[in-house]
N, C-alpha and C positions, 0 to 999 in steps of 0.2 A: 645062471649061477654066479656070474660076475657081479650082478646087481645085488644078490644076497650077500656076497662076500663084502661088498662096499658098505652095505647097511650095517652088517655085523661089525666091520672094522670101525666105522664111525661111532657106533654105539659103545664099542670097547674104549675108543678114545675119550668119549664123554665120561665113561665110568672112571677111567684112570685120572682124567683131569679133575673130576669131582673128588675122588679119594685123596689125591695128592693135595689139592687145594684146601680140602677140609682140614687136613693135618697141619697145613701151613697158614690157616686163615688169620691167626693172630698177627703174623708178620706183615700181612698185606692190608688189613682192614683200615689202618690209619691212612694209607695212601689212597685207598678208595674214597675215604672221607674228603681228601683234598680235591678229587674229581667231583664229588658231590657238591662241594662248595662252589667250585668254578661253574658248574652247570646251573646251579641254583641262581648264581648271579646273572648269567646270560639269559636264562629262561625268564627270570622275574622282570628284567628290563625289557626283553622282547615282548613278553605277554602284556606288560603294562602299556608299552608303546602302541601295540595293536589295539588294546582296549581304549586308549585315549583317542586314537585316530577315529575309531568307530563311533565313540561318543560325540566327538566334535562333529562328525558327519550327520549323526542322528539329531543333534541339538543345534544344527547350523541355523535353522529358522529362528529358534529362540534366542540365539546369540545376536543375530541381526535385528530381530523383531519384525521382519518383513520378508517377502519373497525376493525382492530386489529393490535397489534404490539408485537414484541419480544424485551425484554430489559434485560440488564445485566450490572454489574459494573466492568467488565473486558473484554478484547478482546475476541470475540467469539472463542470458541474451534472448532476444525474440526467437532466434532459431532453436535454442534449448527449450524455451517455453512451448514452441510448436511441437517439438518431439514429445514433451510431457503430455500435452493435450492429445496427441495422436495415440497415446497409450491409455486414454480414458481419464487422464488426470490423476494426480497423486491423492491417495486417501489420507495422507498425513504429511506434514512438512516440519522442518526444524531449522532454526538458526542457532549456531553455537560459537562461542568465543571465550577466551580466557580474560578474566578481569579480577581486580581486587574487590573484595566485599568487606564491608564494615559491619560490626554488630553493636548497635546502640545499647548502652548500659553495661557492656562487657569490656569495653576499652581494648578491643582486639580486632585484628584484620587478618584476612587470609586470601590467597590466590585461589579462585574457584573456576571451574569450567561451567559457564552459564549455558544452559540448553533451553531455548524457547521452543516449545512443542505445541503444535496445533493438530487436532484430529485425534483418532482413537489409537494412536501408537502407544505400545507395541501391539501388533496383530498376533504375534506368537510370543510365548514366554510372558513373564509378568514383571511389573515394577513391584518389588517387595518393599513395603513400607511399614512403619509403626507410627500411628495406628494403621491397620490394613486398608481402611477406606480412604486414606489420604491420597492415594494414587488416582482415585476417581474424582476427587474433589478439588485438586489444586487449580484446574483451569476455571472451574465455576466460581470458586471462592477467591481467586486472585492471590494465591499464596505460593510458598516455595517448598519444594522437597529437597532437603539438604542431606548430603552424605552422612551416614550414621557415625562413621569414625571421626569425621570432623566435628560433629556435634558433641561427641564424647570428649574429644581433646579440648574443645573450647567451653565445655560445661553448659551447653545449650539444651533447651527443652522446647517441645512444641508450644507455640504461643509467643516465643521470643521473636525479635525482629532482626531482619537482615537488610542492609542498604547496598544496593547494586547500582552504581552510577547515580542517577538522579532520583531513583525510586526506592521507597522503603516498604517492604512487604513482610507479612507474618510468616513464620515457619510453621507449616501445617503438619509436618511429620519428618521422621528420619528415613533416609533412603538406604536400604540394605544392598540392593542390586537393581540394575537396569540394563536392558539390551543395548549394545553399542558402546559400552563403557570400557575403556582400556585400563587394565589393572595398574600398570606402572604409572601412567599419566594421572590416574585418579588419586594415587598416593601423593602426587605433587600438587595437582589442582583438582580437588574433589568436586563431583558434579553438584550443581545447584539447578534444579529444574523449575522453570516458571512457564507461565502461559505465553504463547507466541506474541500476543498483543502487547506485552510489556517491553519487548525488545526495543522498539523505537523510543519508548518513554525513558529508557535508561540513558539515552544520549551517548552511548558508548561505541556506536558504529561510526568511526571517523577514519580519516586518512591514515593508511598504514596498518589499521587494525586487521588482524587475521580473523576473518569471518568465514565460517563454513556453512554452506547452504545444502540441505539434504531433503530429498523428496522420496517418500516411502510408498511402495506399491504392494498391494495384496492381490495376487492372481496366481493361485496354485496350479491352474491349468496351462500356464504359459511354458513353452519350451525354452528354458533359460539359456541353453547353449546356442540355440538358433537366434534368440534375442540378442545375446552378446555379440555374435558374429555380425548381426544386422546393424546394431547401434553403436558399438564401441568406437569404431573409426570415425563415424559422424560426430559423436559427442566430443572426441578428442580435438576435432577441428575448432570447437568452441570452448576449449579448456574445461570440459566437463568429463565425468567418468561414470561408467555403469558398474555397479557392484551387485552380484547375485549372492544369495546365501551359500551357493555351492562354491563359487570362487573364493569367497571369504573363508569358508571352512578349510578349503584346500591350502590357502595361504597360511592360515593359522596352524594347520596340521604340519606343514613343512617346517615352520618355525620350531615347534616342539620336537619334531622328528630329528632335527639337527642336534638338539641337546641330547636326545635319546641315543643318537649315534655315538656321541662322545662317551656316554655312560656305558654303552655296549662295549666300547673298546677297553674301558677300565675293567669291566667284568671279564672280558676275554683275556686280559692279562692275568687275572686271577686264575682263570682256567689253564693258561699256559704254565703258570707256576706249579699248579697241581700236576701237570704233565711232566714237568722237570722232576718233580718228586717221584712220579711213577717210573720214569726212566732210571732214576738213581736206585729206587727200591728194587726194580726188576733186575738191574745189573747185579746188585748184591745177592738178591734172591736166587738168580740163575747160577751165579758162581757157587752158591751152596748146594745147587742141584746137579752140578756137573758129574759128580760120582754116580748119582742115581741114573742120569742119562746114560753114562757108560755101562752101567749094569744092565739097563734095558736093552742096549745094543748087543751086549753079550748074550742076552736071552732071545735075540732074533728080531728085535724091534728095528724098523728102518729109521734112517735119520729124519725122514719126512714125518713119520708117526710120532717120534719123540718131540719134534718141533711142534706138531699140531696139539699135543697134549697140553703144553704150556701156553700155546697161542689161545686155545679154547678157554683155559683158565683166565687169562688176561681179558679176553673178550667177554666172558661171563661176568668178571668183576666190573668191567666198564659198563655192561648193560645194566647190572644192578645199581651201579653208581648213577647211571642215566635216569633210572626210575626214581631213585631217592632224590636226586638233584632236581628233577623236573617237578616232583611233588613239593619239595621245599621251595622252589622258585615260584610256583603258582600260589603258594600260601604267603610267600614273602612280599609279593606285589601288593598285598593288602595294606602294607605299611606306607607305600609311596604317596598316596593322597595326604597322609598325615605329615610326611616329611616335606612335601612341596607346598602344602597349605594353599594360600590364596594365589599362588603363581599359576595354578591351573585355571583354564578358561571355563571349564564345565565340571559338573559333578560326575565323577567317573564310576560307572557301574561295571564291576569286574565280571568278565566272562572267560571261559577257558577256550583257547584256540587249538584245534586239532593239529594244525601245521607246526605250532610252537612245541606241542607235546612230542610229536614225532622227531622234531629237530633235537630236542633234549636227549631222547633215547639214542638216536644215531650218533650224536656228538659224543656221548659217553663211550660208546664202542669204538668209534673211529679214533678219537684222541688217545684212548688207552692203548689200542693196538699199535698205532703209528709210533708213539713214543716208546713202546716196549719192544719194537721189532729189532732194533740194533742189538740189545743184549740177547734177545731170543735167537738171532742169527748164529750166535756162538754155539748153540746146541747142535747145529747142523754139522759142525766140524769136530765134535767130541769123538775121540777114538775109544773103542772098548778097552784098550790097554791102559786107559787112565784110571781104571779100577785099581791098578797096581802101582801107578806112579802119579806124582803131582803134575799138574799142568803148568808148564813153565812160562809160556807166552801165548799170545793170541795168534790164531792162524791168519795169515795174510790173504787167504782165499776169500775172506769175507769182505775185503775192501770195496769191491765193486757193488756188492749188495748194500753195504752201509751207505755208499754215495747215493744209490737209488732211493734208499729209505729217507735220507736227509732231503733229497730233492722232492720226494712225495710230501714230506712234512712242510717244506717251504711252500709248495703249490697249494696244499690244503689250507695253510694259514692265509695265503694270499687270496684264495677264492672265498674263504669264509669272511675275511675282512671286507672283500668287495661286496659280499652279500649284505654286510652291515652298513657299508658306506655308499654303495652304488656309484663309485668313482674309482677307476683304475689308478689314477695318479695318487689319490689319498691312500688307497689300499697299499700300493707299493711303498709309499713313504712311511706308512705305519709299520709294515713288515720290516723294512730296513731300520727304522727306529728301534723296533724290538730287538733286532739282531745286534745293533750297535750297543744298546743298553746292556743286553745280556753279555755281550762280548767284553765290554768294559768292566762289568762286575766280575766276570770270570777271570779276566786279566789281572784285576786287582788281587783276587784270591790267590791265583797262581804266583804272582809276583811276590806277595807277602810270604807264601810258603818257601819260595826260592831264597828270598832275602834272609829268612829265619834260618834256613838250612845252611846257607853260606856264611852267615855271621852269627852263629849260634852263641848265645851268652853263657859261656862255660863257667863264669864266675857266679852265676845266680845259684840260689838254693835248689835242692833236689825237686821239691814240688813244682817250682816255677819252670825248671828245665824239662821235667817230664810232661807237663801240660802243653808246652810248646811243641815237643816231639809228637804228641798225639795229633797235632794238626796236620802232619804229613806222614802219618803211619799208613800202612797198607789198608785199603778199603775205608779211608777216611771220608768224612762227609763235609769237609770244609767248603768245597766248591758248591755243592748243592745248597747248603745252608746260607752261604753268602748270597747266592742268587735269590733264594726265597725271601730272606730277610731284607736284602738290599732293594729288590724291586718294590716290595710293599712300602718300605720307608721312602723310597724315591717318589712314589705316587703321592703320598700324603704330604711330603715336604714340598713337592712342586706345587701342589694346590695352595699351600700357605704362602709360598714365595710369590707365586703369580698373583694371588689375591692382593698381596701387599703392593705389588707393582701397580696394579690397577688403581688402588686407593691412593697411592703416592702420586700418581699422575694427576689426580684431581684434588690433591691436598691444598687447602687454602693457606694453612699455616706456614707451609714451606715456600710460598710465593708471596713475599712481603709486599710487592707492588701490584699484586693481582687484586681485582675487585671481588667482593663477596656479596654484592647486591647489584642487580641490573634493573633499570627502570625502562620499560618499553612504552611505545606509543605516546611519547612526549610530543605534543603538537607544536607547530611553529608559533612562537609568541609566548610559550610557557617555559622555555628552557631557562631564561634568566631567573624567574621566580623559583623554579625547581632547584636550580643550583644554589640559590640563596638559602632556601630552606635546608638543604643538605649541610651547608657550611654553618648555618646558625645552630645546627644540632651537633656541632663539633666534629663532623666528618669532612673529608676532602673529596672533590670530584676528580675521578681518575680519567674518564673518557666522556666526551660529549660528541657523539657521532651522528652525522646526518645520514638518513636512509631514504633512498628513492627506489620505488618498485618499478620493474620493467620485465619484459619478456623478449626472448630471442625471436627476431623476425626472419632473418636469413643467415646462412653460414656459407662463406665463400661463393656468394652469388646465388645460392640455391635457397628457395623459400622453405620455411618449416613444413608447410603442407606437402611440398614436393618431396622433401626428405622422408616424411612419414610414409608416403606411398611407395618409397623405394625399399623393397624387401632386402636388398643387398647392402644397404647402408650400415656402416659400422658405428654411426653416431648413437650414443646412448639416449634412450627415450626421455630420461629426466631432463636433459638439456633442452629438449624441444617443448616440454610441457610445463616446466617449472617457472613460477613467478619469482624472479631473483630480487633479493634485497641488496642493493648496491650502495656503496658509499663513495665519497670523493675526498682526497687529501693529497698533501704534497710530499709525504715521506713514508718510508716503510715502518712497521711496528716491530717490536722485539720478538714477535712470533713468526716473522717472515724473513726469508732469505731469497735474494734475486738469483734465479738459476740460469736465465738466459735473457737476452735483449737489453734494452736501456730503459731505466725508470724516467718517466716524464712527470715533473712536479706540477706544472701549470701550463695552460695553453690559452691562446687568444682566439685563433680561428677554430670554428666548429664544423667545418665541412668534412674533415676526416680526423676523428679524435683517437689519439694513441691511448690505449687502455692497458691495464695489467691484469692478467688472469692467473688463477692458481694452477698448479701442475695437474691436479686431478680433473679440473674443468678442461684443460687443454687435451688431456688424454681422452676423456669421454666425448668431447666435441670434435676430436680429430683435427685440431688446429695447431699451428705453431707461429712463431714470431713472423710478422708480415702478412698473415692471413686476415681477411676482412670479415667483420660481423656487423649485422644491422640489428638494432634494438628498437622495440616499440615502447617508448617511455610515456605510458598513459595517453596514447593517441599521437604523440610526436615521434617521428622516425629519426633515429640518430645513426649515422654511419661511423663505424669505428675500425681501427686496425690494431691487431695484437702487437703492442710495443714491447712488452716484457712478460715473462712467466715467473711466478713466485712459488717457492716451496713453503707451505703453510703448516705450522705446528697446531693442528686443530685441537690438541689436548689442552692447550693453554686456556686458563679460565678468563677469557676476554673475548669480545666479539671479533670474529674473523670472517673474511669475505672472499668469495670466489672471484668476484669482479670488482676492480677499483678504478674509478675514473680520476683523471687529474683535476686540479682546481680550475675554475674558470668556465665550467660547462653546465653543471647541474644545479648551481646555486638558486636559480629561479624556478626549478621544477617543483611540483607538489611533493612535499616530503614531511617526514616526522623524524624524531631524534631518539637515540638510545643513549642514556646517561648511566655511567657506572660509578660506584663509590665503594668505599671500604669502611665498615662500621666496626667498632671495637668488640662488642659482645652482643649476645642475644637480646638483652634488655634494651640496649641502644637501638638495635635493629627494629624491635617491636615498636618503640616510641617513634622512630622516624617513619616507619610504615604507616602508623596510625595517623600521623600529621599529614603525610603526603596524600593518603586516600581521602581525608576530609577536605583538603584544599584542591586536589586534582583527581576526581573520581575516575577519569578516563585512563589514568596511568595504571599499567600492570607492573607488579614488582615481583621479581624472582629472587628469593633468598637462597643463594647458592649453598649455604650451610644445610638447609633443608633438603636440597637436591642430593647433596653428598650423603646425608643421613639415609635417605631412601635407597640410594645406590648401595650403600654399605649393608643395609638390611636385606636387600635382594641378594647381594653376594654372599651374605651369611647363610641365607636359606639354601642357596645353591651349594654352598660349601658343605652344609650338613649332609645333603644328599650324596655329594661326591665323596665326602668322608666315609659315609655309610658304605659306598661301593668300594672305596679303597681299603676299608676294614676287611673286606673279603680277601684282599691280597695279603694283608698282615696275618689274618686268621689261617689262610692257606699255608703261609710260611711257617706258622706255628705248628700246624699239623704235619707239614713236611719235616720239621724239626723233631716232633714226637716220633714220627715214623723212622727217621734216620737213627735216632737214639735206640729205638726198639730193635731195628734191623741189625745194628752193629752191637747189640747188647752182649751177645755171646762172646765176641772178641774182647769187649771191655771186661767181662767177667773173668776171662782167662788171664788178662793183664792184672786184674785186681787180685786174683788168687796168687799169681806169681809174685806180685809185690808183697802181699801179706806173708807168703811163705818165706820171702827174703827178709822179713822183719818190719815191713812198713805198717804203721798203725792206721786205724780207720780214719783218724783225723787227717793224716797226711794224704790218703787216697781221696778223701772228700775235698781237700784243698786242691789237689791236682785236677779233679773233675770241675770244681767251681772255677778255677782259673781258665781251664780249657773253654768252658762255655762263656766265660767272660770275654775271652779273646774273640770267640766266634760272634758274640753279640756286638761287641765294639766294632769289629771289622765289617760285619754286614750292615749294621745301622749307620756307621760313619761313612761307609762307601756310598750308601743310598743317599744320605744327606748331602755329601760333597758333590756327587754327580748331579743331584737336583739343584744344588747351589750354582754349579757351573752352567747348567742348561738354562736356569732362570736368569742368570747374569747375561747370557747370550740373547735370551728373549728380550730383556730390558734394553739391551744395546742395539740389537738388530731390528727387532719388531716394534717395540714401544718407544725407542729412543728416549729412555727415561733413566734417571738416577736410581740405582738399585739399592734399597735399604732392606736387608733380609729380615724376615720374621725370626724372632727368638724361640718360637714354639718348637721347631724341630730340634734345636740344640738343647733347650732346657727341659723339654717334656719327652719328645720322641726318643732322643738318644739314650738318656738314662732309663726310661720306662721300658723300651724294647730290650735293651741289654739285660736289665734285671729279670724280665720275663723269660728270656732265653736261659738264664742261669737257673731260675726256679724250675722250669720244665726239665732241663737236663739233670739237675740234682734229684728231683722228685722221682724220675724214672730209674735212677741209679742207687738210691738210698737203700733199697732192699738188698742189693748185691753187697754193699759195704757192710751191712749189719749181720749178714748170714755167715756162718762158718764156711771155710773154703770147701771142705769135703761135701757138706750139704748142698752147696751151690752146684758143684760139679755133678753130683748125683742127679739133681733136678734137671740140669741142662743136657744130661745124657739120654733122658727119656724123650 
């Protein structure tokens, strides 16, 4: 019998919730829309991220072009050759390096990535070329496959010629895609694929040249994890590396996963904004229902039943919002490949993930219920006597319950952010950041209302005074709207400010003494002719830096191999495996500051050489002033001692070094030079590059203007996507605004009727409303922009150590645009009230 009563009671609760909710649906539908938007943002990013990860895993072989490869940056030693032979020999091999290429007849040059290939590479995937058969013919015909974008930029056609080093070859076709190509680096140095046999003929493999050797294997039956465990440590001993298509795809997936995590947080903030709107709406909604709750209690309804009626309403609204938001998110993810463009490493096939769908549905219910609980708790303490009298104050008995709900909200946000970030430290920092941001914006809104109340401008005209009073009237929406508008504006403004910090860091125009062209691989004996050529072209030589390559042999008396075998060592692996490019000089540069020790300019004895290291090298190598390091300088062992540690500003547009030797030690070592210069404009740069390439084909030239252009293009693409996600926050704020206006519409109608009864004209009422929404728009938008300005200023100062020159976009576009939008929305929703006769309006609202 108890079971039947429970079922009947729950059914009755559902009917009551449905009937009451149906009658009040118009008041809540806009706030459900804000939940829909937030869930759509989270689901779209989550779903696209999962699809991208799956596609990278499925297409990993096609991205590498092989099952696995062995690569190194020097000729394979006999030990590495023996390992390759033990695997049955490589089915294909490649030598690659960066070099300048000249185009006879076109009077142009370009830095390219030369890839000399032998064998039937790629084994998986395709070289996409135009014409299609060029990929099969370039080795037989002795031609070049050149990047399609580079050919378009330079006006080249198949049949034109390209000069690489000492050889001139015909271009057989344009290269659209090739496995193993890096999208970012390809935009700086587009690939030029030639036959392996031509590499030696180019004459470009010289001292100091960065040459990559790769050996490709096709063996689908091999257990790649077992192979990695067996060979990885052995290859590291000989400065080689094993890459499997699985490890490559995992590494690439993590790189894009980190970017996805950031976008998830942006989407999550949009969802939280919707929840703030829900809390505000339910607060006003429940206040309007208190008399109905009191009547229900008079009729015998328990406080638990009255509470459950409205809880079921909110849960149903959240579930419906979850369904609509999930559907919208799954459809929305189709746009991401268009927004990201060629930043994606694979063609993404969109599939629907059941886990993401369930997450969207549950998220709608949980977020709606959690943020609605505090207003709902008030229904538990409504007395039946309130049918006869007004409720004067909130009951203090709900305090403990409210604290419990707030704790639950905090924990939910923390756990959900951990699910997105997979790191407790970042999750806690994110939640605290959200709390601080919301608290500052809420504080600004409350402070503004307090200041206006205490310093009310009594001398202003009636419309201006009334509009200000509306901001702190009972049931005002000032706090909610400032939060909604402010957070959305904060996100977009921060994006633009941070982007400008990054670009300003690399700005060549603001660094008058910084080079904008770097010449690499200048061989000994060429430097005087190279510098003469630069000066003859009207430019000055800024740096002429000698470079010596070396590797770490031992650290504090322990050999590199011994440290590699020590699983407890804190020394970073890159220190042990990296081939360092080291210079020698007698003074610090303007990008360096001595942080500890004493600088040694020159030495005569070479038995123990005092060197200077960068602070990041000291941290990763776990060394300090006085510790000893041994280097292998191309077969010669040199014993050194850390004499000083430098803090290096790596953002400066000039060559910087982790390790600097004093003069008097490395002058006779095999070396090459790096020369930097500053040219006036692009025309002068092109003319100088053309002359240098014709005279010194072994030299590689990096035009920093082009580098910055590529960086800016990539930042712009990412900015489009982040803007797109931040748009959800703005749109959510707009919907919260619409909902707030609709929810408090009855109160505004009563005020309007009262004002018109007292003789106010429609124009005056319209002016009052316009000014009120103008204040809200200005306060919300300006708060968001100023908060963003301060946080970006701190980022530039503490993180980037850069001069902050703020973007004008937030001030000139966002500020007036969003303010105007707030006014339009507010007035559009109120215009019908102003135009209707007072009695007609009151009759409508009474139904």
